[in-house]
N, C-alpha and C positions, 0 to 999 in steps of 0.2 A: 504493500500500500504506500510505502514511502515514495515510490517513483511518481505517484500522482502529483507530487509537488513540482516535478519537472514539467509536467503537462501544463499546469497553471502558469509556470514561469515562462515557458515558450509561447503560450497564448498571449500573455501580457506583452512579451517582446514583439510579437507580430503586430499587435494592436498599436504599440508605440511606433514601430517602424512604418506602418501604413500611414499613420498620422503625419510623421515627418516627411514621408514621400509626397503626401497630398499637398504640402505647402509649396512644393516645387513643380507641381503638375497642374496647369490651369483647368484641366478637365475634372480634377478631383476637388479643387478648392472653390472658394467663393467667386462669384462673378466679378469681372473687372470693375474696380471702383472708379467712378467718373466724377467724384466730388471730393477731391483731395487737395487741389491747389487753389480753388476758388475762394472768395472771401468767407463764406460760411463754412465750407469744408466739413459738413456733418459726416460724410462718409468716412473721412480719415479718423474722426473722433470715435465713431462706432467700431471701426476696425481695430483701433487701439484698445478699446475696452474689451472687445471680443478676444483679442490675443492675451490680454491680462487674465481674463477668466479661464481661458484654455490653459494657460501656464499654471495657474493655481490648481485647477481640477486635474491637470495632467500629472503634476507633482504628487498630489494626494493619491491618484490612481497607482502610480509607480510604487510609492511607499507602502500602500495597502497590499498590493500584490506581492511585494517582497516579504512583508510580514506574514502573509498567508502561506507563501511557499516555505518560508523558514519554519512555521509552526507545523505544517504537514510533514516536513522532513524530520524535525526533531521529535515529534510526538506521534509516530505512526501507530496504527492499531496492530496488536500482536497477540497471539494466543496466550492466555493466562494473565494478561495485563489488566489490572482493575482500574476503572476510571475514578478520578478524584473529583469530588463536588465541593464547590466553594460558594460563598454568598457574594462574591464580587469584591472589587476594590473601589471604595468611594472616591479616593483621591484620583485614581485613574479615570473614573467616570466623569468627574468634574473637569479634568484636563481635556478629555476628548469632546466634552460639550462646550467648553469655553473657546477652544480653538476655532471651530466652525462659526461660533457666534461672533468672535472678533473679526474673522475674515468677512462675514456678511456685513457687519457694521462698517468696516473699512471700505468695502465696495460701494455701500450706500452713500457714504460721504465723498468718495473719490469720483463717482460719476455724476454728482449733483450739478456741477457746472455745465457738463454736456447736456444733461437733461433739461436744465433751464434754458440753454441756448436753443434747443430744438422744440421745446413744448411750452415754455412760459409765454403767455401772450404779451407780456411786457417787452419781450425780445423780438417780436414780430417786426418785419420791415415796415417802414413808414409809408411806403408807396401804396397805391390803391391795388385791390386784387386784380390780377391779370385775367382770371377766368373763374367761373363757377363750375365745379365738377360734382355731378350727382350720380351716385351709384343706384342702379335699379336692376331688377331681374329681367334681362341679364346682359347689361352693358354699362359703359360709362358715358354719360351725357356731359359734354363740355360746352359751356356757353361763354363766348367772348363778347364784351360790349362793342357796339358799333362806333360810328364816328362821334356820336354824342357822349361816349364814355360812360354810359349808364346801362345797368342791367335791366332786363324786363321791358325793353322798348322794341319797336318793330325792326330796327336795323341790327339787332344782335345776330352774331354768327353762332350757329348750332352745329357741333361736330360730334361724331360718335367714335369712341375708342381711340382718339388721337389727340393728345395734348401737345401743343407746340410752344416752345419757349426759346429764349436767346441765351447763348453761352455767357457765363460769368456774370449773369444778372440775378439778383435775389428775386425769386419768384414767390408771390403770395397768391394762394388760391383759397376759395371758400368751398369747403367740402360738405356735401349733404348726402342724405339717403332718401329715396322716394318710397321705399317699402320696408326692407328688412335691414339687419346689420350687415354691412359690407366692410372690407378693409382695403384701403388705398395703399398699394405696396409697389415701390420702385426699388427692386433688388439691387440694381447697379449703383444706387445712391444710398442704400441702407436706410431707406425711409419707409415707415409703416404707420398708418393712422386709421383707426376705425371710423367709418361713416355711420353715424347714429341717427335713426329716424327722429325727426323733430328738432334736430340741432344743426346749426351752421358752425363748423369748426375751421378756424384758420390754419392753414398748413403752408410752411415756407421751406424753401430749399434752393440750391443752385447747382449747376453742372459746369465743369471746366473743359469738357471735351465734346465737340459737336458730333452728332450722329443720331441713330435711332435705337432706343432702348425699350425694355419691357415695362408695361404697366399692367399689373394683375390685381385680382382680388384675393386676399389671403384669408378670407373668412368663408366657411362653407355656407352659402347663402341660398341653396335650393338645388333643384334637379339640373339647372343649366349653369351651375357655378363655373364649369370649365369654359364656358363661352366668354367669360369676362377677361379676356386677354386683349389689352390694348397696346398702344405704342406711345412713347414719349419721344418727340422729335425735337432735337436741339439744333437751332440754327447758328451759324457762325457769326452773323451780324444782325443788327436791328433792321437794316435794309432788306436782308433776305427774309426775315420774319414778316415785314410789312408787305413784301411781294406775295408771300403765301397768303396772307390775310386778304389782300385785294382779290387774288384769284379765287379763293374759297368763297368770298362774299358774292363775287360775280356769278359763280356756279350756283350758289344757293338762290340768288335772285332769279335765275333762269328757270330753276326747277321747282321752286316753292311759290305758290300763289300768294299775293299780298294779303296780309291779315290772317294767315294760317296760324293755327294754335301752336304755341311753343312746345317743343318736344317734351320738356319736363312737366308739362301740364296735361299731357295725354296719358291715357291708361296704358299700363305696360302690357303689351301683347307680344309674347315671344314668337308668334307665327309671322308677325309683320315687322319685327324690329331687326334692323341690320346689326350684325354682331361681328363681322369679319373686318379687322382693322386694315387688312391689306386691300380690301375692295370697297370699304365704306368709310369715307372721310367726312363728307357733308351729308347730313340726314335729309332725305327727301320725303315729302309728304305722300 
């Protein structure tokens, strides 16, 4: 029975080796972070905290497996050996209760500044919201204000599953839910925020690398949850964003009758709602 300790030791070594290898293989690791050099750089903060937690839990795992393997090797079951029963060691129990408590308290205070930057409304950008994003079964409705700069007017631009922003600009959006609990998740920015029915939640972030990235729902919101895969398009310049905005408005004006009901005021109908971000950019009535 003593050799079972070697099995536990080898298994632990393989787990640690797999983890170390994953850090150097992009197919095994987190998605590329595109919010590390921009002014807010929330992605860099989240990655730093993630690595800290992984380092602490990894060290605890290694020490625990070493202790387990040593105990299995030193005290194997053998014929005629009688087990010894004890009532425990109060000092030891206090120590291994205090150590996790101290670690948790340390993490709570250490991450407080990052949490405040990302979630405290006092830290939100002073600019007006770029867009309103509403989660519904089963897509993301994105509303941009038109020329008048106001939401809820006839010149608003309505987009499905495609949020457009500009590189290196702090973006403020108003997040809503039309029906159930959704979760606005941008994995390449390390940003996640629940969309709660009846609430308008400000969300802010920025991106330092132009391109197209995933926008998904991280909350199981119903049978069509898998359909809530959208895109975040990051433009290189404000002029490029303005060009897209002008083109999208022109397309919307050609395909949607004047005075049509705004998308977020319509009933959710999965059979008639466009959900493919690759083929549906501007919602048509």
